[in-house]
C-alpha positions in Angstrom: 113.6 88.0 110.9 110.7 90.4 111.1 107.3 88.9 110.2 103.9 90.5 110.1 100.6 88.5 109.8 97.3 90.2 109.3 93.8 88.7 110.0 90.3 89.8 110.5 89.2 90.8 107.0 85.9 89.8 105.4 82.6 90.9 103.9 80.5 93.5 105.8 77.5 95.7 105.0 77.8 99.5 104.9 77.7 100.9 108.4 79.1 97.7 109.8 82.4 97.1 111.7 85.5 94.9 111.5 88.6 94.6 113.5 91.9 93.8 111.8 94.8 92.3 113.7 98.5 92.4 112.8 100.8 90.1 114.8 104.4 91.2 114.7 107.5 89.2 115.5 111.3 89.5 115.2 111.7 93.2 116.0 114.8 94.5 117.7 115.3 98.0 119.2 113.1 100.2 121.2 111.3 102.3 118.6 109.2 101.2 115.7 106.1 102.3 113.9 103.3 100.0 112.6 101.0 101.3 109.9 97.9 100.1 108.1 97.5 100.6 104.4 94.6 100.0 102.0 94.9 99.2 98.3 91.7 99.2 96.1 91.8 97.4 92.8 93.7 99.4 90.2 94.8 102.0 92.7 97.9 102.8 94.7 98.5 101.7 98.3 97.5 104.4 100.7 98.1 104.9 104.4 95.1 104.6 106.7 96.7 104.9 110.2 99.9 104.4 112.0 101.0 104.1 115.6 104.3 104.7 117.5 104.7 101.5 119.5 106.8 103.2 122.2 104.3 105.9 123.2 101.0 105.0 121.5 101.0 108.2 119.4 98.8 107.6 116.4 98.0 109.3 113.1 95.1 108.9 110.7 94.1 109.6 107.1 91.4 112.3 106.9 89.1 109.8 105.2 89.0 107.5 108.3 89.2 110.0 111.2 86.4 109.4 113.7 85.7 106.0 112.3 88.9 103.9 112.6 91.0 103.4 115.6 94.5 102.0 115.7 95.8 100.4 118.9 98.4 98.0 120.2 98.8 95.3 122.8 102.5 95.0 123.4 102.0 91.9 125.5 100.5 90.1 122.5 102.8 91.9 120.0 99.6 92.8 118.1 98.4 96.0 116.5 94.7 96.4 115.8 92.6 98.5 113.4 89.1 98.9 114.6 86.9 100.0 111.7 83.4 101.3 112.3 80.8 102.9 110.1 82.3 101.2 107.1 81.7 102.6 103.7 81.9 100.9 100.2 85.0 103.1 99.5 86.8 101.4 102.4 86.9 98.2 100.3 90.4 96.9 99.5 93.3 94.8 100.6 94.5 96.0 104.0 98.2 95.6 104.7 100.1 96.2 107.9 103.7 97.4 107.7 106.5 98.3 110.1 109.7 100.3 110.3 112.3 101.0 113.0 111.5 104.7 113.2 109.3 107.2 115.1 106.4 108.8 113.2 105.6 112.5 113.2 102.7 112.1 110.8 101.1 109.4 108.7 104.2 107.8 107.1 104.1 107.0 103.3 104.5 103.4 102.1 108.0 104.1 100.9 109.1 104.6 104.5 108.3 101.0 105.6 110.7 98.1 105.5 108.4 95.2 106.4 105.0 94.2 105.1 102.4 91.6 105.8 100.6 89.5 103.1 97.3 91.5 103.3 93.7 90.8 104.2 90.7 91.5 102.0 88.0 93.9 103.3 84.8 94.2 101.2 82.1 96.6 102.2 78.9 95.9 100.2 75.2 95.3 100.6 
């Protein structure tokens, strides 16, 4: 059974940094994609970044390019989201998600089969 567990959220001031972690277990097969999504209160869940676990190819939303970096450590079965230069509009619940597929762009939420429970990120002074 596939399980995803996020951690690393918290309260940070504008301009600060956080690193989120997503520990994945239970996957079979050679190809899968892990993505990070953000959901602000009253808004739809939107993709932030995703990574192809097999070759490290990654994709980002325009709003986070140059500030966020997605990476993976296959030995630890963990995907990270390093978030720098955080802005108040980055506030929301961050979810990691996974699917047995190869991305050719930032995949929409509907493409993912597995989801974590989410971790809250609040950017405020």
